[in-house]
VMD Tcl script that builds the backbone (N, CA, C; Angstrom):
set m [mol new atoms 525]
animate dup $m
set s [atomselect $m all]
$s set {name element resname resid chain x y z} {
  {N N MET 1 A -37.725 -30.310 -24.508}
  {CA C MET 1 A -37.599 -29.525 -23.294}
  {C C MET 1 A -36.376 -28.630 -23.450}
  {N N SER 2 A -36.591 -27.344 -23.497}
  {CA C SER 2 A -35.465 -26.419 -23.638}
  {C C SER 2 A -35.260 -25.573 -22.388}
  {N N GLY 3 A -36.081 -25.773 -21.391}
  {CA C GLY 3 A -35.978 -25.060 -20.125}
  {C C GLY 3 A -37.038 -25.589 -19.180}
  {N N GLY 4 A -37.098 -24.993 -18.027}
  {CA C GLY 4 A -38.099 -25.419 -17.051}
  {C C GLY 4 A -37.603 -26.571 -16.198}
  {N N ASN 5 A -38.479 -27.043 -15.311}
  {CA C ASN 5 A -38.118 -28.061 -14.348}
  {C C ASN 5 A -39.153 -29.164 -14.292}
  {N N ILE 6 A -38.694 -30.396 -14.119}
  {CA C ILE 6 A -39.545 -31.534 -13.805}
  {C C ILE 6 A -39.030 -32.030 -12.458}
  {N N ILE 7 A -39.769 -31.729 -11.385}
  {CA C ILE 7 A -39.249 -31.897 -10.031}
  {C C ILE 7 A -40.268 -32.582 -9.123}
  {N N GLN 8 A -39.763 -33.460 -8.250}
  {CA C GLN 8 A -40.484 -34.084 -7.142}
  {C C GLN 8 A -41.725 -34.861 -7.577}
  {N N ASN 9 A -41.523 -35.810 -8.474}
  {CA C ASN 9 A -42.593 -36.707 -8.894}
  {C C ASN 9 A -42.277 -38.118 -8.421}
  {N N PHE 10 A -43.322 -38.932 -8.261}
  {CA C PHE 10 A -43.171 -40.304 -7.796}
  {C C PHE 10 A -43.958 -41.230 -8.714}
  {N N ALA 11 A -43.348 -42.363 -9.067}
  {CA C ALA 11 A -44.020 -43.380 -9.881}
  {C C ALA 11 A -43.228 -44.677 -9.735}
  {N N GLN 12 A -43.799 -45.781 -10.183}
  {CA C GLN 12 A -43.046 -47.029 -10.137}
  {C C GLN 12 A -41.936 -47.032 -11.183}
  {N N HIS 13 A -42.193 -46.473 -12.354}
  {CA C HIS 13 A -41.196 -46.395 -13.419}
  {C C HIS 13 A -41.258 -45.009 -14.054}
  {N N GLY 14 A -40.075 -44.419 -14.295}
  {CA C GLY 14 A -40.023 -43.136 -14.994}
  {C C GLY 14 A -40.744 -42.019 -14.273}
  {N N ALA 15 A -40.341 -41.739 -13.058}
  {CA C ALA 15 A -41.045 -40.743 -12.246}
  {C C ALA 15 A -40.967 -39.329 -12.838}
  {N N GLY 16 A -39.834 -38.967 -13.435}
  {CA C GLY 16 A -39.705 -37.641 -14.033}
  {C C GLY 16 A -40.236 -37.604 -15.457}
  {N N VAL 17 A -39.705 -38.477 -16.306}
  {CA C VAL 17 A -40.126 -38.578 -17.711}
  {C C VAL 17 A -40.234 -40.052 -18.068}
  {N N TRP 18 A -41.344 -40.441 -18.650}
  {CA C TRP 18 A -41.542 -41.793 -19.193}
  {C C TRP 18 A -41.896 -41.589 -20.654}
  {N N THR 19 A -41.008 -42.044 -21.562}
  {CA C THR 19 A -41.257 -41.775 -22.976}
  {C C THR 19 A -41.447 -43.059 -23.773}
  {N N GLN 20 A -42.415 -43.014 -24.684}
  {CA C GLN 20 A -42.696 -44.104 -25.615}
  {C C GLN 20 A -42.534 -43.586 -27.044}
  {N N SER 21 A -41.799 -42.493 -27.199}
  {CA C SER 21 A -41.572 -41.920 -28.524}
  {C C SER 21 A -40.212 -41.223 -28.516}
  {N N THR 22 A -40.156 -39.970 -28.917}
  {CA C THR 22 A -38.909 -39.201 -28.904}
  {C C THR 22 A -39.051 -38.028 -27.948}
  {N N PHE 23 A -38.044 -37.844 -27.091}
  {CA C PHE 23 A -38.007 -36.741 -26.140}
  {C C PHE 23 A -36.660 -36.066 -26.321}
  {N N THR 24 A -36.656 -34.740 -26.509}
  {CA C THR 24 A -35.421 -33.984 -26.694}
  {C C THR 24 A -35.250 -33.012 -25.544}
  {N N MET 25 A -34.074 -33.034 -24.933}
  {CA C MET 25 A -33.764 -32.138 -23.818}
  {C C MET 25 A -32.526 -31.325 -24.175}
  {N N SER 26 A -32.696 -29.997 -24.320}
  {CA C SER 26 A -31.564 -29.124 -24.620}
  {C C SER 26 A -31.262 -28.182 -23.453}
  {N N GLY 27 A -32.087 -28.217 -22.434}
  {CA C GLY 27 A -31.898 -27.393 -21.253}
  {C C GLY 27 A -32.915 -27.779 -20.204}
  {N N GLY 28 A -32.825 -27.147 -19.057}
  {CA C GLY 28 A -33.769 -27.436 -17.992}
  {C C GLY 28 A -33.217 -28.431 -16.989}
  {N N LEU 29 A -34.109 -28.847 -16.091}
  {CA C LEU 29 A -33.702 -29.684 -14.978}
  {C C LEU 29 A -34.743 -30.766 -14.717}
  {N N ILE 30 A -34.271 -32.014 -14.597}
  {CA C ILE 30 A -35.102 -33.135 -14.164}
  {C C ILE 30 A -34.477 -33.585 -12.848}
  {N N SER 31 A -35.169 -33.342 -11.726}
  {CA C SER 31 A -34.529 -33.522 -10.433}
  {C C SER 31 A -35.510 -33.924 -9.337}
  {N N LEU 32 A -34.970 -34.611 -8.324}
  {CA C LEU 32 A -35.705 -34.990 -7.113}
  {C C LEU 32 A -36.931 -35.851 -7.398}
  {N N ASN 33 A -36.855 -36.664 -8.449}
  {CA C ASN 33 A -37.926 -37.600 -8.778}
  {C C ASN 33 A -37.546 -38.968 -8.237}
  {N N GLU 34 A -38.552 -39.807 -7.937}
  {CA C GLU 34 A -38.255 -41.096 -7.337}
  {C C GLU 34 A -39.153 -42.195 -7.883}
  {N N ALA 35 A -38.494 -43.252 -8.390}
  {CA C ALA 35 A -39.208 -44.464 -8.794}
  {C C ALA 35 A -39.235 -45.373 -7.575}
  {N N ILE 36 A -40.438 -45.629 -7.071}
  {CA C ILE 36 A -40.572 -46.362 -5.822}
  {C C ILE 36 A -41.527 -47.533 -5.995}
  {N N ASP 37 A -41.167 -48.664 -5.436}
  {CA C ASP 37 A -42.012 -49.853 -5.460}
  {C C ASP 37 A -43.276 -49.560 -4.658}
  {N N PRO 38 A -44.470 -49.702 -5.264}
  {CA C PRO 38 A -45.713 -49.411 -4.548}
  {C C PRO 38 A -45.869 -50.201 -3.255}
  {N N GLY 39 A -45.256 -51.373 -3.165}
  {CA C GLY 39 A -45.324 -52.159 -1.938}
  {C C GLY 39 A -44.682 -51.466 -0.758}
  {N N TYR 40 A -43.685 -50.603 -1.038}
  {CA C TYR 40 A -43.012 -49.885 0.042}
  {C C TYR 40 A -43.907 -48.834 0.694}
  {N N ILE 41 A -44.909 -48.388 -0.024}
  {CA C ILE 41 A -45.795 -47.364 0.542}
  {C C ILE 41 A -47.195 -47.924 0.799}
  {N N GLY 42 A -47.298 -49.268 0.905}
  {CA C GLY 42 A -48.546 -49.894 1.307}
  {C C GLY 42 A -49.557 -50.120 0.200}
  {N N LEU 43 A -49.172 -49.927 -1.067}
  {CA C LEU 43 A -50.086 -50.167 -2.177}
  {C C LEU 43 A -49.779 -51.520 -2.792}
  {N N ASN 44 A -50.776 -52.191 -3.317}
  {CA C ASN 44 A -50.566 -53.486 -3.961}
  {C C ASN 44 A -51.024 -53.367 -5.408}
  {N N LEU 45 A -50.291 -52.603 -6.194}
  {CA C LEU 45 A -50.674 -52.323 -7.574}
  {C C LEU 45 A -50.080 -53.307 -8.565}
  {N N THR 46 A -49.049 -54.037 -8.162}
  {CA C THR 46 A -48.346 -54.905 -9.100}
  {C C THR 46 A -47.647 -56.025 -8.361}
  {N N ASP 47 A -47.355 -57.097 -9.071}
  {CA C ASP 47 A -46.566 -58.180 -8.495}
  {C C ASP 47 A -45.077 -57.934 -8.678}
  {N N GLU 48 A -44.696 -56.906 -9.440}
  {CA C GLU 48 A -43.292 -56.601 -9.672}
  {C C GLU 48 A -42.708 -55.943 -8.434}
  {N N ALA 49 A -41.598 -56.478 -7.952}
  {CA C ALA 49 A -40.985 -55.949 -6.734}
  {C C ALA 49 A -39.787 -55.068 -7.072}
  {N N TYR 50 A -39.955 -54.149 -7.974}
  {CA C TYR 50 A -38.863 -53.261 -8.336}
  {C C TYR 50 A -39.430 -51.948 -8.877}
  {N N ALA 51 A -38.567 -50.952 -8.917}
  {CA C ALA 51 A -38.927 -49.659 -9.474}
  {C C ALA 51 A -37.693 -49.122 -10.186}
  {N N ASN 52 A -37.866 -48.627 -11.412}
  {CA C ASN 52 A -36.735 -48.238 -12.256}
  {C C ASN 52 A -36.916 -46.832 -12.822}
  {N N GLY 53 A -35.794 -46.188 -13.113}
  {CA C GLY 53 A -35.833 -44.908 -13.811}
  {C C GLY 53 A -36.407 -43.775 -12.989}
  {N N GLY 54 A -35.721 -43.413 -11.914}
  {CA C GLY 54 A -36.206 -42.309 -11.085}
  {C C GLY 54 A -36.382 -41.021 -11.870}
  {N N GLY 55 A -35.405 -40.680 -12.694}
  {CA C GLY 55 A -35.482 -39.460 -13.502}
  {C C GLY 55 A -36.150 -39.681 -14.838}
  {N N VAL 56 A -35.717 -40.732 -15.560}
  {CA C VAL 56 A -36.189 -40.958 -16.941}
  {C C VAL 56 A -36.314 -42.458 -17.202}
  {N N TRP 57 A -37.402 -42.863 -17.845}
  {CA C TRP 57 A -37.583 -44.230 -18.355}
  {C C TRP 57 A -37.720 -44.104 -19.864}
  {N N VAL 58 A -36.806 -44.729 -20.629}
  {CA C VAL 58 A -36.872 -44.708 -22.086}
  {C C VAL 58 A -37.374 -46.089 -22.515}
  {N N ASN 59 A -38.616 -46.148 -22.978}
  {CA C ASN 59 A -39.286 -47.413 -23.247}
  {C C ASN 59 A -39.029 -47.927 -24.663}
  {N N ASP 60 A -39.619 -49.036 -24.979}
  {CA C ASP 60 A -39.490 -49.783 -26.227}
  {C C ASP 60 A -39.443 -48.888 -27.467}
  {N N LYS 61 A -38.338 -48.967 -28.198}
  {CA C LYS 61 A -38.127 -48.250 -29.460}
  {C C LYS 61 A -38.229 -46.727 -29.339}
  {N N SER 62 A -38.007 -46.201 -28.161}
  {CA C SER 62 A -38.045 -44.753 -27.941}
  {C C SER 62 A -36.650 -44.158 -28.015}
  {N N VAL 63 A -36.592 -42.837 -28.181}
  {CA C VAL 63 A -35.315 -42.126 -28.249}
  {C C VAL 63 A -35.367 -40.933 -27.305}
  {N N PHE 64 A -34.328 -40.785 -26.487}
  {CA C PHE 64 A -34.158 -39.610 -25.624}
  {C C PHE 64 A -32.877 -38.942 -26.082}
  {N N GLN 65 A -32.983 -37.680 -26.530}
  {CA C GLN 65 A -31.825 -36.922 -27.000}
  {C C GLN 65 A -31.527 -35.826 -26.000}
  {N N MET 66 A -30.278 -35.791 -25.515}
  {CA C MET 66 A -29.885 -34.787 -24.527}
  {C C MET 66 A -28.678 -34.021 -25.043}
  {N N THR 67 A -28.849 -32.703 -25.231}
  {CA C THR 67 A -27.745 -31.857 -25.666}
  {C C THR 67 A -27.381 -30.829 -24.605}
  {N N GLY 68 A -28.168 -30.741 -23.550}
  {CA C GLY 68 A -27.912 -29.808 -22.467}
  {C C GLY 68 A -28.858 -30.071 -21.318}
  {N N GLY 69 A -28.699 -29.294 -20.280}
  {CA C GLY 69 A -29.545 -29.458 -19.111}
  {C C GLY 69 A -28.923 -30.416 -18.110}
  {N N GLN 70 A -29.690 -30.710 -17.064}
  {CA C GLN 70 A -29.178 -31.554 -15.999}
  {C C GLN 70 A -30.254 -32.505 -15.499}
  {N N ILE 71 A -29.839 -33.745 -15.264}
  {CA C ILE 71 A -30.697 -34.741 -14.639}
  {C C ILE 71 A -29.980 -35.131 -13.354}
  {N N SER 72 A -30.527 -34.698 -12.210}
  {CA C SER 72 A -29.788 -34.848 -10.965}
  {C C SER 72 A -30.692 -35.170 -9.789}
  {N N LEU 73 A -30.085 -35.794 -8.787}
  {CA C LEU 73 A -30.718 -36.075 -7.496}
  {C C LEU 73 A -32.003 -36.888 -7.612}
  {N N ASN 74 A -32.049 -37.797 -8.593}
  {CA C ASN 74 A -33.180 -38.705 -8.739}
  {C C ASN 74 A -32.827 -40.035 -8.095}
  {N N LYS 75 A -33.838 -40.828 -7.765}
  {CA C LYS 75 A -33.601 -42.094 -7.074}
  {C C LYS 75 A -34.538 -43.158 -7.622}
  {N N ALA 76 A -34.017 -44.395 -7.719}
  {CA C ALA 76 A -34.841 -45.549 -8.068}
  {C C ALA 76 A -34.549 -46.652 -7.065}
  {N N ASP 77 A -35.597 -47.343 -6.619}
  {CA C ASP 77 A -35.397 -48.426 -5.663}
  {C C ASP 77 A -34.552 -49.547 -6.236}
  {N N PHE 78 A -34.626 -49.782 -7.558}
  {CA C PHE 78 A -33.858 -50.891 -8.127}
  {C C PHE 78 A -32.797 -50.406 -9.113}
  {N N ALA 79 A -33.175 -50.031 -10.317}
  {CA C ALA 79 A -32.172 -49.751 -11.347}
  {C C ALA 79 A -32.382 -48.391 -12.011}
  {N N GLY 80 A -31.266 -47.777 -12.402}
  {CA C GLY 80 A -31.327 -46.526 -13.155}
  {C C GLY 80 A -31.872 -45.373 -12.344}
  {N N GLY 81 A -31.080 -44.885 -11.383}
  {CA C GLY 81 A -31.518 -43.752 -10.576}
  {C C GLY 81 A -31.909 -42.574 -11.441}
  {N N ARG 82 A -31.155 -42.340 -12.452}
  {CA C ARG 82 A -31.373 -41.225 -13.360}
  {C C ARG 82 A -32.072 -41.696 -14.627}
  {N N VAL 83 A -31.498 -42.679 -15.327}
  {CA C VAL 83 A -32.033 -43.128 -16.616}
  {C C VAL 83 A -32.117 -44.649 -16.639}
  {N N TYR 84 A -33.272 -45.175 -17.012}
  {CA C TYR 84 A -33.437 -46.609 -17.224}
  {C C TYR 84 A -33.887 -46.793 -18.663}
  {N N MET 85 A -33.218 -47.699 -19.391}
  {CA C MET 85 A -33.516 -47.923 -20.802}
  {C C MET 85 A -33.793 -49.400 -21.027}
  {N N GLN 86 A -34.776 -49.692 -21.879}
  {CA C GLN 86 A -35.062 -51.095 -22.203}
  {C C GLN 86 A -35.504 -51.256 -23.636}
  {N N TYR 87 A -35.528 -52.510 -24.104}
  {CA C TYR 87 A -36.068 -52.930 -25.405}
  {C C TYR 87 A -35.747 -51.998 -26.574}
  {N N ASP 88 A -34.620 -52.121 -27.169}
  {CA C ASP 88 A -34.323 -51.420 -28.416}
  {C C ASP 88 A -34.533 -49.905 -28.317}
  {N N SER 89 A -34.362 -49.345 -27.128}
  {CA C SER 89 A -34.469 -47.894 -26.979}
  {C C SER 89 A -33.078 -47.280 -27.133}
  {N N GLU 90 A -33.051 -45.952 -27.245}
  {CA C GLU 90 A -31.782 -45.267 -27.482}
  {C C GLU 90 A -31.736 -43.967 -26.688}
  {N N PHE 91 A -30.593 -43.726 -26.052}
  {CA C PHE 91 A -30.338 -42.462 -25.366}
  {C C PHE 91 A -29.098 -41.867 -26.011}
  {N N VAL 92 A -29.234 -40.673 -26.573}
  {CA C VAL 92 A -28.124 -39.990 -27.235}
  {C C VAL 92 A -27.759 -38.784 -26.375}
  {N N MET 93 A -26.587 -38.849 -25.747}
  {CA C MET 93 A -26.146 -37.771 -24.852}
  {C C MET 93 A -24.984 -37.036 -25.501}
  {N N GLN 94 A -25.262 -35.804 -25.979}
  {CA C GLN 94 A -24.247 -34.987 -26.642}
  {C C GLN 94 A -23.817 -33.812 -25.781}
  {N N GLY 95 A -24.423 -33.665 -24.632}
  {CA C GLY 95 A -24.107 -32.588 -23.706}
  {C C GLY 95 A -24.972 -32.723 -22.478}
  {N N GLY 96 A -24.695 -31.918 -21.481}
  {CA C GLY 96 A -25.471 -31.967 -20.254}
  {C C GLY 96 A -24.813 -32.831 -19.200}
  {N N THR 97 A -25.479 -32.935 -18.058}
  {CA C THR 97 A -24.910 -33.616 -16.896}
  {C C THR 97 A -25.925 -34.546 -16.255}
  {N N ILE 98 A -25.448 -35.728 -15.890}
  {CA C ILE 98 A -26.203 -36.684 -15.087}
  {C C ILE 98 A -25.420 -36.799 -13.786}
  {N N ALA 99 A -25.974 -36.284 -12.683}
  {CA C ALA 99 A -25.199 -36.194 -11.444}
  {C C ALA 99 A -26.058 -36.409 -10.203}
  {N N GLY 100 A -25.441 -37.014 -9.190}
  {CA C GLY 100 A -26.064 -37.116 -7.877}
  {C C GLY 100 A -27.273 -38.019 -7.807}
  {N N ASN 101 A -27.382 -38.999 -8.676}
  {CA C ASN 101 A -28.522 -39.912 -8.689}
  {C C ASN 101 A -28.157 -41.196 -7.953}
  {N N ARG 102 A -29.198 -42.003 -7.598}
  {CA C ARG 102 A -28.957 -43.193 -6.792}
  {C C ARG 102 A -29.892 -44.331 -7.176}
  {N N ALA 103 A -29.336 -45.559 -7.231}
  {CA C ALA 103 A -30.105 -46.789 -7.430}
  {C C ALA 103 A -29.235 -47.956 -6.986}
  {N N GLN 104 A -29.815 -49.144 -6.888}
  {CA C GLN 104 A -29.006 -50.315 -6.566}
  {C C GLN 104 A -28.036 -50.623 -7.711}
  {N N LEU 105 A -28.563 -50.639 -8.937}
  {CA C LEU 105 A -27.757 -50.931 -10.131}
  {C C LEU 105 A -27.797 -49.727 -11.060}
  {N N GLY 106 A -26.629 -49.178 -11.386}
  {CA C GLY 106 A -26.596 -48.038 -12.296}
  {C C GLY 106 A -27.165 -46.785 -11.680}
  {N N GLY 107 A -26.436 -46.195 -10.751}
  {CA C GLY 107 A -26.907 -44.979 -10.098}
  {C C GLY 107 A -27.235 -43.877 -11.088}
  {N N GLY 108 A -26.408 -43.728 -12.120}
  {CA C GLY 108 A -26.651 -42.728 -13.154}
  {C C GLY 108 A -27.473 -43.261 -14.300}
  {N N VAL 109 A -27.048 -44.399 -14.884}
  {CA C VAL 109 A -27.696 -44.948 -16.088}
  {C C VAL 109 A -27.702 -46.473 -15.998}
  {N N TYR 110 A -28.820 -47.083 -16.376}
  {CA C TYR 110 A -28.928 -48.536 -16.499}
  {C C TYR 110 A -29.335 -48.847 -17.930}
  {N N VAL 111 A -28.485 -49.589 -18.658}
  {CA C VAL 111 A -28.733 -49.915 -20.066}
  {C C VAL 111 A -29.082 -51.407 -20.144}
  {N N GLN 112 A -30.342 -51.725 -20.387}
  {CA C GLN 112 A -30.870 -53.087 -20.373}
  {C C GLN 112 A -30.577 -53.836 -21.673}
  {N N ARG 113 A -30.590 -55.146 -21.599}
  {CA C ARG 113 A -30.480 -56.001 -22.783}
  {C C ARG 113 A -31.530 -57.086 -22.616}
  {N N GLU 114 A -32.731 -56.773 -22.969}
  {CA C GLU 114 A -33.837 -57.719 -22.849}
  {C C GLU 114 A -34.585 -57.702 -24.175}
  {N N ASN 115 A -34.714 -58.825 -24.817}
  {CA C ASN 115 A -35.284 -58.954 -26.163}
  {C C ASN 115 A -34.364 -58.309 -27.193}
  {N N ALA 116 A -34.283 -56.990 -27.247}
  {CA C ALA 116 A -33.355 -56.273 -28.128}
  {C C ALA 116 A -32.590 -55.275 -27.259}
  {N N PRO 117 A -31.268 -55.142 -27.443}
  {CA C PRO 117 A -30.490 -54.298 -26.536}
  {C C PRO 117 A -30.794 -52.810 -26.676}
  {N N ALA 118 A -30.807 -52.138 -25.528}
  {CA C ALA 118 A -30.881 -50.680 -25.515}
  {C C ALA 118 A -29.490 -50.140 -25.846}
  {N N ARG 119 A -29.441 -48.906 -26.394}
  {CA C ARG 119 A -28.176 -48.282 -26.790}
  {C C ARG 119 A -28.024 -46.921 -26.115}
  {N N PHE 120 A -26.855 -46.698 -25.513}
  {CA C PHE 120 A -26.516 -45.410 -24.921}
  {C C PHE 120 A -25.324 -44.874 -25.683}
  {N N ARG 121 A -25.497 -43.707 -26.317}
  {CA C ARG 121 A -24.427 -43.085 -27.107}
  {C C ARG 121 A -24.008 -41.783 -26.437}
  {N N MET 122 A -22.712 -41.673 -26.141}
  {CA C MET 122 A -22.202 -40.521 -25.396}
  {C C MET 122 A -21.116 -39.822 -26.197}
  {N N SER 123 A -21.207 -38.479 -26.290}
  {CA C SER 123 A -20.205 -37.707 -27.021}
  {C C SER 123 A -20.172 -36.278 -26.483}
  {N N GLY 124 A -19.317 -35.465 -27.076}
  {CA C GLY 124 A -19.252 -34.043 -26.733}
  {C C GLY 124 A -18.795 -33.805 -25.305}
  {N N ASN 125 A -19.417 -32.810 -24.666}
  {CA C ASN 125 A -19.040 -32.436 -23.308}
  {C C ASN 125 A -19.985 -33.058 -22.273}
  {N N SER 126 A -20.534 -34.213 -22.569}
  {CA C SER 126 A -21.426 -34.934 -21.656}
  {C C SER 126 A -20.678 -35.350 -20.397}
  {N N GLU 127 A -21.411 -35.386 -19.280}
  {CA C GLU 127 A -20.772 -35.745 -18.022}
  {C C GLU 127 A -21.715 -36.596 -17.166}
  {N N ILE 128 A -21.205 -37.742 -16.705}
  {CA C ILE 128 A -21.908 -38.594 -15.744}
  {C C ILE 128 A -21.011 -38.639 -14.518}
  {N N VAL 129 A -21.446 -37.995 -13.423}
  {CA C VAL 129 A -20.556 -37.751 -12.297}
  {C C VAL 129 A -21.317 -37.800 -10.966}
  {N N ASP 130 A -20.631 -38.272 -9.918}
  {CA C ASP 130 A -21.139 -38.242 -8.542}
  {C C ASP 130 A -22.456 -38.981 -8.343}
  {N N ASN 131 A -22.629 -40.121 -9.001}
  {CA C ASN 131 A -23.808 -40.964 -8.828}
  {C C ASN 131 A -23.449 -42.139 -7.925}
  {N N LEU 132 A -24.463 -42.791 -7.348}
  {CA C LEU 132 A -24.247 -43.918 -6.452}
  {C C LEU 132 A -25.057 -45.129 -6.894}
  {N N GLY 133 A -24.378 -46.233 -7.138}
  {CA C GLY 133 A -25.011 -47.533 -7.355}
  {C C GLY 133 A -24.708 -48.378 -6.135}
  {N N THR 134 A -25.672 -48.570 -5.260}
  {CA C THR 134 A -25.381 -49.215 -3.978}
  {C C THR 134 A -24.891 -50.647 -4.136}
  {N N VAL 135 A -25.306 -51.355 -5.187}
  {CA C VAL 135 A -24.837 -52.722 -5.431}
  {C C VAL 135 A -23.716 -52.723 -6.467}
  {N N ALA 136 A -23.918 -52.076 -7.614}
  {CA C ALA 136 A -22.898 -52.052 -8.666}
  {C C ALA 136 A -23.175 -50.934 -9.658}
  {N N GLY 137 A -22.107 -50.440 -10.275}
  {CA C GLY 137 A -22.246 -49.446 -11.331}
  {C C GLY 137 A -22.713 -48.091 -10.843}
  {N N GLY 138 A -21.858 -47.401 -10.108}
  {CA C GLY 138 A -22.232 -46.078 -9.619}
  {C C GLY 138 A -22.657 -45.147 -10.731}
  {N N GLY 139 A -21.862 -45.068 -11.786}
  {CA C GLY 139 A -22.183 -44.209 -12.925}
  {C C GLY 139 A -23.093 -44.894 -13.916}
  {N N MET 140 A -22.727 -46.122 -14.314}
  {CA C MET 140 A -23.493 -46.847 -15.336}
  {C C MET 140 A -23.478 -48.346 -15.054}
  {N N TYR 141 A -24.572 -48.995 -15.354}
  {CA C TYR 141 A -24.664 -50.455 -15.334}
  {C C TYR 141 A -25.071 -50.853 -16.743}
  {N N ILE 142 A -24.177 -51.562 -17.450}
  {CA C ILE 142 A -24.378 -51.794 -18.880}
  {C C ILE 142 A -24.578 -53.275 -19.173}
  {N N LYS 143 A -25.742 -53.585 -19.729}
  {CA C LYS 143 A -26.024 -54.920 -20.252}
  {C C LYS 143 A -26.239 -54.844 -21.764}
  {N N GLY 144 A -26.612 -53.670 -22.256}
  {CA C GLY 144 A -26.872 -53.456 -23.679}
  {C C GLY 144 A -25.645 -52.925 -24.397}
  {N N VAL 145 A -25.812 -51.835 -25.153}
  {CA C VAL 145 A -24.742 -51.271 -25.979}
  {C C VAL 145 A -24.366 -49.889 -25.442}
  {N N PHE 146 A -23.061 -49.654 -25.273}
  {CA C PHE 146 A -22.546 -48.347 -24.874}
  {C C PHE 146 A -21.539 -47.912 -25.918}
  {N N GLU 147 A -21.811 -46.761 -26.565}
  {CA C GLU 147 A -20.913 -46.200 -27.571}
  {C C GLU 147 A -20.444 -44.839 -27.088}
  {N N THR 148 A -19.138 -44.604 -27.167}
  {CA C THR 148 A -18.620 -43.319 -26.721}
  {C C THR 148 A -17.580 -42.767 -27.696}
  {N N THR 149 A -17.709 -41.483 -27.982}
  {CA C THR 149 A -16.699 -40.762 -28.751}
  {C C THR 149 A -16.288 -39.502 -28.001}
  {N N GLY 150 A -16.739 -39.379 -26.748}
  {CA C GLY 150 A -16.409 -38.219 -25.928}
  {C C GLY 150 A -17.197 -38.238 -24.643}
  {N N GLY 151 A -17.025 -37.190 -23.861}
  {CA C GLY 151 A -17.696 -37.100 -22.573}
  {C C GLY 151 A -16.887 -37.778 -21.481}
  {N N THR 152 A -17.350 -37.652 -20.235}
  {CA C THR 152 A -16.647 -38.254 -19.112}
  {C C THR 152 A -17.620 -38.974 -18.186}
  {N N VAL 153 A -17.136 -40.098 -17.643}
  {CA C VAL 153 A -17.836 -40.844 -16.602}
  {C C VAL 153 A -16.829 -40.944 -15.468}
  {N N THR 154 A -17.052 -40.188 -14.383}
  {CA C THR 154 A -16.039 -40.094 -13.339}
  {C C THR 154 A -16.658 -39.774 -11.970}
  {N N ARG 155 A -15.895 -40.068 -10.919}
  {CA C ARG 155 A -16.278 -39.791 -9.532}
  {C C ARG 155 A -17.639 -40.371 -9.166}
  {N N ASN 156 A -17.947 -41.560 -9.657}
  {CA C ASN 156 A -19.162 -42.271 -9.280}
  {C C ASN 156 A -18.793 -43.313 -8.236}
  {N N TYR 157 A -19.758 -43.766 -7.457}
  {CA C TYR 157 A -19.454 -44.617 -6.311}
  {C C TYR 157 A -20.365 -45.833 -6.261}
  {N N SER 158 A -19.832 -46.901 -5.644}
  {CA C SER 158 A -20.594 -48.130 -5.473}
  {C C SER 158 A -20.051 -48.866 -4.262}
  {N N ASP 159 A -20.883 -49.727 -3.665}
  {CA C ASP 159 A -20.424 -50.562 -2.563}
  {C C ASP 159 A -19.590 -51.733 -3.061}
  {N N SER 160 A -19.523 -51.937 -4.377}
  {CA C SER 160 A -18.685 -52.989 -4.960}
  {C C SER 160 A -17.449 -52.346 -5.581}
  {N N GLU 161 A -16.677 -53.138 -6.303}
  {CA C GLU 161 A -15.480 -52.596 -6.952}
  {C C GLU 161 A -15.784 -51.896 -8.270}
  {N N PHE 162 A -17.034 -51.919 -8.731}
  {CA C PHE 162 A -17.391 -51.311 -10.011}
  {C C PHE 162 A -17.926 -49.896 -9.785}
  {N N PHE 163 A -17.036 -48.934 -9.625}
  {CA C PHE 163 A -17.441 -47.585 -9.268}
  {C C PHE 163 A -18.081 -46.823 -10.427}
  {N N ASP 164 A -17.307 -46.555 -11.477}
  {CA C ASP 164 A -17.837 -45.765 -12.580}
  {C C ASP 164 A -18.742 -46.580 -13.490}
  {N N MET 165 A -18.364 -47.825 -13.798}
  {CA C MET 165 A -19.162 -48.657 -14.708}
  {C C MET 165 A -19.122 -50.116 -14.290}
  {N N ALA 166 A -20.269 -50.762 -14.337}
  {CA C ALA 166 A -20.347 -52.216 -14.234}
  {C C ALA 166 A -20.777 -52.698 -15.612}
  {N N ILE 167 A -19.974 -53.552 -16.223}
  {CA C ILE 167 A -20.241 -54.017 -17.588}
  {C C ILE 167 A -20.456 -55.525 -17.559}
  {N N GLU 168 A -21.667 -55.956 -17.901}
  {CA C GLU 168 A -22.006 -57.374 -17.922}
  {C C GLU 168 A -21.358 -58.051 -19.136}
  {N N PRO 169 A -21.119 -59.374 -19.081}
  {CA C PRO 169 A -20.467 -60.077 -20.202}
  {C C PRO 169 A -21.192 -59.923 -21.544}
  {N N GLU 170 A -22.512 -59.821 -21.535}
  {CA C GLU 170 A -23.256 -59.707 -22.798}
  {C C GLU 170 A -23.266 -58.297 -23.372}
  {N N ALA 171 A -22.723 -57.322 -22.642}
  {CA C ALA 171 A -22.713 -55.932 -23.094}
  {C C ALA 171 A -21.780 -55.726 -24.287}
  {N N GLU 172 A -22.063 -54.710 -25.069}
  {CA C GLU 172 A -21.195 -54.291 -26.172}
  {C C GLU 172 A -20.714 -52.882 -25.882}
  {N N VAL 173 A -19.410 -52.699 -25.851}
  {CA C VAL 173 A -18.832 -51.370 -25.616}
  {C C VAL 173 A -18.033 -50.997 -26.848}
  {N N ARG 174 A -18.347 -49.828 -27.416}
  {CA C ARG 174 A -17.704 -49.380 -28.660}
  {C C ARG 174 A -17.132 -47.977 -28.449}
  {N N GLU 175 A -15.868 -47.816 -28.837}
  {CA C GLU 175 A -15.238 -46.491 -28.736}
  {C C GLU 175 A -14.862 -45.997 -30.106}
}
mol reanalyze $m
mol bondsrecalc $m
mol representation Tube
mol addrep $m
């Protein structure tokens, strides 16, 4: 994706982008997407009572590469308002902005550690800013691996004391 918009989509997981391979974003906008539990809108499609990855869901062994663009104003009922990652997936953020997203855990990014840890790598002029995690981790909620050699995670908010990042004991943080 080098331009264009992915706007106002709804799904239980990955309302804006759901990838099972490699997705590259160098420009454009992923915004106003919402991962919503089908039970909240009267549908009985699943026994799972959660919805993840309002903007982006990076699935098993997938890679999302971001060098530019913006992922903003997305919402998830449970985790990863902007980005939800699971099972040995990888998100490489070398530029661009993740801003104004909302979820209970990890308003901006949720990095899972289930079976094999997901990895979030941040460098360059990347920015995670002004996100809300209503329970914990306004900017990021990390259970997997977080590697950073640059970028900023700042001005994120939470109802707990973990504003910019909530880091679980099993997480790996590398600088």
